[in-house]
N, C-alpha and C positions, 0 to 999 in steps of 0.2 A: 428724476422724479422730484417734483417741487414739495414744499412743506404742506400744501392742501391736499396733494395726492398722497402723501405718507400718511397725512393723520386720517384720510377717508379710507385707504387700504387697512390701517391698522384697525379703524373702527369697524369695518365690514368683517374682518378676520375675527375680531372679538365677539360680534354678534353670531356669527357661524358656529365659534367653538361653544359659545355659551348655549345656543339653541341644539347643539349636540349632546351637550351635557344634560340639559333638560330632558331629551329623549331618552338618554341613557337612564336617568334616574326613574323616569315614569316605568320604564320596563323592568327595572330592578325593584322598584317598589310594588311590582304585580303581587308579592306576597301579602302586602297590606289591602291592596285594593281588592283582591279576590275573597277576603273575609269581611268585606265591607258592603254596605246597601248599594255601593254605586258599581258593584261588579257587573252587572247586566249591562249598564251602559259601557263601562271600560271594554269589555270584551265584544261589544257590537261593532267597536272600532279595531281593537287590536287581535281579536280571534281571526279574522279573515286574513290577516298577516300570517299568523301561527299555521292555520291550515293550507295556505299556499305554499309555505315552506315544506309542510308534512306531506305534500303530494309526491315529491321527488325524493329518490333515494340519495341524490346529490345535496339536497339541502335539509333532509329530514332531521339530521343530527342536530341542526341549530335549535330544534325544538326541544330536545332531549336534556336530561340532567347529566352532569358529570360527578356530582357527589351525591351520597345516599341522603335521601330527605325524608323517607317513609319510615325507615326503621332507625333505630339508636345507633350512632356510629359505632361499629363492632370493636374498634380497637383504639389505643391510646393517640395514635397518629392522627386518626379521623376525628377523635373526639377533640384534640387538640386544634385541628384546622376549624372545627365547628367554633370552639370558644374563641379563638383568633379572629374570627369573622366578626363576633359580636364586639370585641375589643378594638378591632380596626376601624369598625364603622363609628363607634362612639368617639374614640380618640380623634379620628380624622375629621369628624363634624365639630368637634371642640376647637381643633386646630383652624380650621377655616373660619369659624365664626370669630375667634379672638382675633386672627389677622385681618379680616375683613373690617372689624371695627378699628384697629389700628390704621389701616390705609385710609378708611374715609374720614376719620378724625384729622388725619395729617393732612388730607386735601381740604378739609373745611377750615384747618387752622393755617393752611399754606406752609407746612413744615418742610417741603420738599421731599427728596428722597426717603423711603422709610427704611431706617438703618437700626432699629432698636428691636427689642423682643427677639423673636425667631429670626428676624430679618438679620440680626447679627451673625447668623452662622449659614443661613441659605438665603438665596434670593428670590425663591417663590415658594415659601411656605404654603400659601393659600391653595397652590395646585397639588403640593405634596399632600395637604389635608384632604382635598377633594379626591385624589387617588386612593389614599386611604381608606375614605368612606366608601369610594366606589368598590373597591376590593372587598371590603367587608360585607357590603350589599350582595355582590356576586356570589360569595361564599354561603350567605343566607338564603339565597334564591338562586340555585346554582343551574340556571339555564345555559347551554352553550351561547345562545344568541345574546345573552347579557354579558358573557364573559368577551365575546368578540367586539361587541359594542364598547366594552371597557377599553379593549386593545385600540380602538379607533379613538376613543376619547384622550386616551394617554398621548397617542401620536399628536392629535390637535392641539393639546395642551402644549406639548413640547414646540411646535411651530409657534404658538401664540407667544410662549415665554421668549423665544429667539426674537421675535418681531417687537416685543415690548423692550427689551435689551437694547435692540438697534435704536428705537425711538428715544430712550432714556439717555443713551450716549449722546445723540445729537441736541438733546435739551439741556443735559447736565454733564457736560464732557469733565469738567475738572473735579467733580465729586463721585461720579458714577464708575469712571473706569478704576480709580482706586479701591472702590468698594468691590467691584467685579473681581480684582486680583486677590482679594482676602477672603471672598466668600465663592461657595460652590453655587451652581445652579438650582439643584435639587438635594445635593447632599453636601455636609460640611467638608470644607477643604482643609487639609492638614497642614498645607504650607502654601505661601503666596506664590503665584504664577500670573503671567500675563495671558488673558483670555483669547481665544481665536475671534477674528472679527469677520471671517469670512461668511458671505450669504450663505443661505442653504438653498442648493440647487435643486431642480426638479428630480434630477436621477437620484441624487442623495436622498431627498424626501422619500422616494417610492422605495428606496432600499430599507430606509427605517421603517416606513409603513406596513412593507411586506414582513420584516422581522417582528414587528408588534403584534400584527395579526397572526403569523405562524407560530410565534412564541406562545400566544394565548390559546391556540388551537392545540398545540402539542401539550402544553399544560394539561388542559382540560381532559385530553384523552388519555394521558398519562394518569392523572387522578382518577378517571372512571374505571379504568382498567384495574388499579390497585383496589379501588372500593368493591368493585364486583369480585374480585378475587378474595376478599375478606369478610363477604357477607355471611351471615349465620344461616346457612343452606344445609339440608339434609334430604334424602330421598326415602320415601315410603311407599310400596307397591306401585313403582313408577310414577307416583306423584312428587314434583319436587315441593319442598316445603320451606319456607322463609319465615323466620320468627321476628318478632319486634326488636329483639337484642338477643345477644349470644347467650346469656342465662337463661332465656325462654326456649331455646332450641330442643332439649330433651322433652320438656312438656309439649311443645308443638308436635313433635313426632309422634308423641302417646295420642294426642287428640286427633291427628289426621288419621292414624290407624284405628281410632274408635269409629270416625266417619266411614271408612272403608269396611268396617265389620257390619254396617248396615247393608244389606244386599241391594236395595233399591239405588242408593246413593252410589256403590260400588259399580254396579252396572251402568249408570249414568255417567261415572268418570271413565271407565274403560271404553266407552263408545266415544268419548273425546279423544282420548289416548290413540284410539285405532285409527283415526283420522291421519292420511299421510301428512308429514312435514308438520307434525303438531306435539307440543308437550303440555303439560298441565301444571300450573303453579299455584301453591296455596299460600295465601298471607294467613297467618294465625296472629290475632289481635285481640286485645279486650274488647267486649262488645260496645264499650263506650269510647272508643279510641276516637279522639278528636278529628284526626286526619283521614278517617276511613272513606270520606266522599271522594277524596282523589284517587282512590282505587276503583270504586264503583259506586253507582248510585245505590245507596243501601238505606235510604230513608230521608225525608225531608229535614230531619234534626242534625244531619251531618253535611248540609249544603251551609258551610260557614258564613256565607254572606246574608243569611236567614237569621243569624244569632245575636246580631247588634252588639256584638263585643269587640269590635275591631280594635280599640284603642287599648284596651286591657289585654289582648291576646298578643297584639303586637309588641307592646312594650314589655311584655314578660318574656316573650320569644328572644328580644335583643338584650335585656338588661339581666336577664337571669339564665344566661346559658348552661350553668353548670345545674342548676335546679332542674332546667328543662331536659337535660340529658338523663339526669336521674329518674324523672317522672316519664320519660316516653312519650312526650306529646300528649299525656293526660291531663284531664282536668285538675286532678289531685294525685298526690302519691298514693293515696288509700285505694285507688283502683287496682293496685297490684296485690292485694291482700289475698290471702288463701286461707284464712282462719275458719276452722270448722264450724265456729260459732255463727257464722254470717248466714242471713236468710237464704234458703234454698234456692230461690230465684233470684237472688241479688247479683249485680253485674260483676262483684268481685268473686264470684265462684263459676263464671261463665267465660267462654272464649267464642270468637267470630272467626270462622275460616271461610275467607273469601277465595273462591276458586277462579282461576284466569286461564283462558285458552291463549297459548303462544302459536303462533302460526307463521311458518317461513316459507320460502319458495321452494327449499329442499329439505332433506332430512335435518332433523336437530339433535345432535347426538351429545350434547353436554349442558349441564346446567348453566354455564354462563351464557349459552345462547338465550336463555330465557328474558336477557336484558340486551340482546343484540339490537343497534340501532336500526337494522334492516326489518325485524320482524315485527308482526302485529299482535298487539295485546288486548284480548277482549274478555271482560267480566262475564261470567255466566251464572253463577249464585252463589249464595252464602249459606252457612250452616251455623248455628248457634249450638254448641255443646257444652255440657256441664263438666267442670274440671274434675270432680271426684268419682262420679258415677259413670261419666262417659254417655250420659243419655242425650239424645238429639232432641234439643228444646224447640228448635225451629229451621225449616228449610224455606228459602225465598229465592225466586229468580231475580236477577237484575237486568234493568233495561240497558240497552246501548249506551256507551258512554260512561260519563262520572256524574257525580252531583253538579258539575258545571257544564252538563251536556256534552258537546262536541269538543270543547277545548282541550288541546292536547296537554294531558298531565302526565308525562312518563315518569312516575315516582318508582323509586326502589330503595 
């Protein structure tokens, strides 16, 4: 291969990899787009892909979530993962920007190989920064599809890094080889050694790609199984009860029992339970819980793309993960107040119970099956109930889908 062909192949690979990165970040930033005025335009393009994947049992899992996003993470491990997501995204973005400025200034001033700053320790800190930012976004918006695309993106950046090193060796043989000997590709090197110079063959590349995608899928399924096993779940009169957080579970149980004390509502729920292969799941939330529109279409005010607060909500979600966990996705911490001096009909003294019908092909025998990737989840109606008196304040049917229509939002 001559010099022109080498430059051409490297340039084409770079365009392909950067294109994949752009697609990845568009998918990962769905969390920001879906609360923006551009949501309808975005989903006019993206939702047919999600719906297509959702039609088959073989691909439905790609549209699902592998971490809890609707409830407050129920234990220290999952809370730590949530905080790590914000930290990884912010730190990775900072590393990428700083190193990008350093590289392009070096090109502008013709300084040759970048060997200062983070480049003193690793050869590709920009790619490490992108990987960290991508991992953080994947935790913040944990669709399996995003996770798998992250695995693909990391593989492509590995291929691009090797190609860049090959071209740098050809261009700066006297300076780049010693630099490779004392620095690692993506991690700091503890001792000097001679790097391998062999090319990445097709078979080798496919093994690495399979390991990257397989590892991503295994990690996702492992985290999902762990999360489902630790959800704040209980059972009341055959109804599965899911609380916003572990501390809310006893209250949630009392409220669902209050709903069942109403003969009309109890009869309606019993008719749902009586259907073969069906369970009923009740989400117990504050009536003004910000993300309730992702469970069911409970009203226009919970379609976040109509609230015109995209920047504020997204930055708060990323920059204040600890406060976000404490407030439980609420507009303010005061939503959790239960002071007797509150107004009788104040949101602070009411909860909303959203009832979901879970339907499978066969008998559903455990609460964990409420979150099975194979089963269908359909919102039926919600009940607003007073915290102190257990008085039913409102009952309302919900239309099919969520506040985003038929967009798959498999929240748990």
